C-alpha positions in Angstrom: 1.2 -71.4 29.0 -2.5 -72.2 28.2 -5.1 -71.5 30.8 -6.0 -75.2 31.0 -2.4 -76.1 31.9 -2.2 -73.3 34.5 -5.5 -74.4 36.1 -4.4 -78.0 36.3 -1.1 -77.0 37.9 -3.0 -74.9 40.5 -5.1 -77.8 41.4 -2.0 -79.8 42.1 -0.8 -77.4 44.8 -2.4 -79.1 47.8 -1.0 -82.5 46.6 2.5 -81.0 46.4 2.0 -79.4 49.9 1.2 -82.8 51.3 4.2 -84.4 49.6 6.6 -81.7 50.7 5.3 -81.7 54.2 6.0 -85.5 54.4 9.4 -85.2 52.7 10.8 -82.0 54.3 9.0 -81.8 57.7 8.6 -85.5 58.3 4.8 -85.2 58.7 2.6 -88.3 58.3 -0.4 -87.6 56.1 -3.7 -89.0 57.2 -5.6 -91.5 55.0 -8.1 -88.8 54.1 -5.3 -86.6 52.8 -3.8 -89.3 50.7 -7.3 -90.2 49.3 -7.8 -86.6 48.5 -4.5 -86.5 46.7 -5.4 -89.5 44.6 -8.7 -87.9 43.7 -7.1 -84.6 42.7 -4.4 -86.3 40.6 -7.0 -88.5 39.0 -9.3 -85.6 38.2 -6.4 -83.6 36.6 -5.4 -86.6 34.6 -8.9 -87.2 33.4 -9.4 -83.6 32.3 -6.0 -83.4 30.6 -6.5 -86.5 28.4 -6.1 -85.9 24.7 -8.7 -88.6 23.9 -11.5 -86.8 25.8 -14.7 -86.3 23.8 -15.1 -82.8 22.3 -17.5 -80.5 23.9 -20.5 -79.0 22.1 -19.9 -75.8 20.1 -21.6 -72.9 21.8 -24.1 -70.8 19.8 -23.1 -67.4 18.4 -24.0 -64.2 20.1 -27.1 -63.8 17.8 -28.4 -67.2 18.8 -28.0 -68.7 15.3 -26.1 -71.9 14.8 -22.6 -71.4 13.4 -23.3 -73.1 10.1 -26.4 -71.0 9.5 -24.5 -67.8 10.3 -21.6 -68.7 7.9 -23.8 -69.3 4.8 -25.7 -66.1 3.8 -27.5 -67.9 0.9 -29.9 -69.7 3.2 
């Protein structure tokens, strides 16, 4: 399992706790809990999209750009 998937699953634990509390124990979640669940699920969905724009490539350890470090003839 990739770290991104594991992190997303860990973020869903509170949502599952609210759902299981309602289903198994008969608890009635407050509006703020339901709103928080919606926010968490939305955030996990947004970060897990495949069409998300790519992030910038970090610089190498020497501080040079990756293209400059790859071509010794410059």
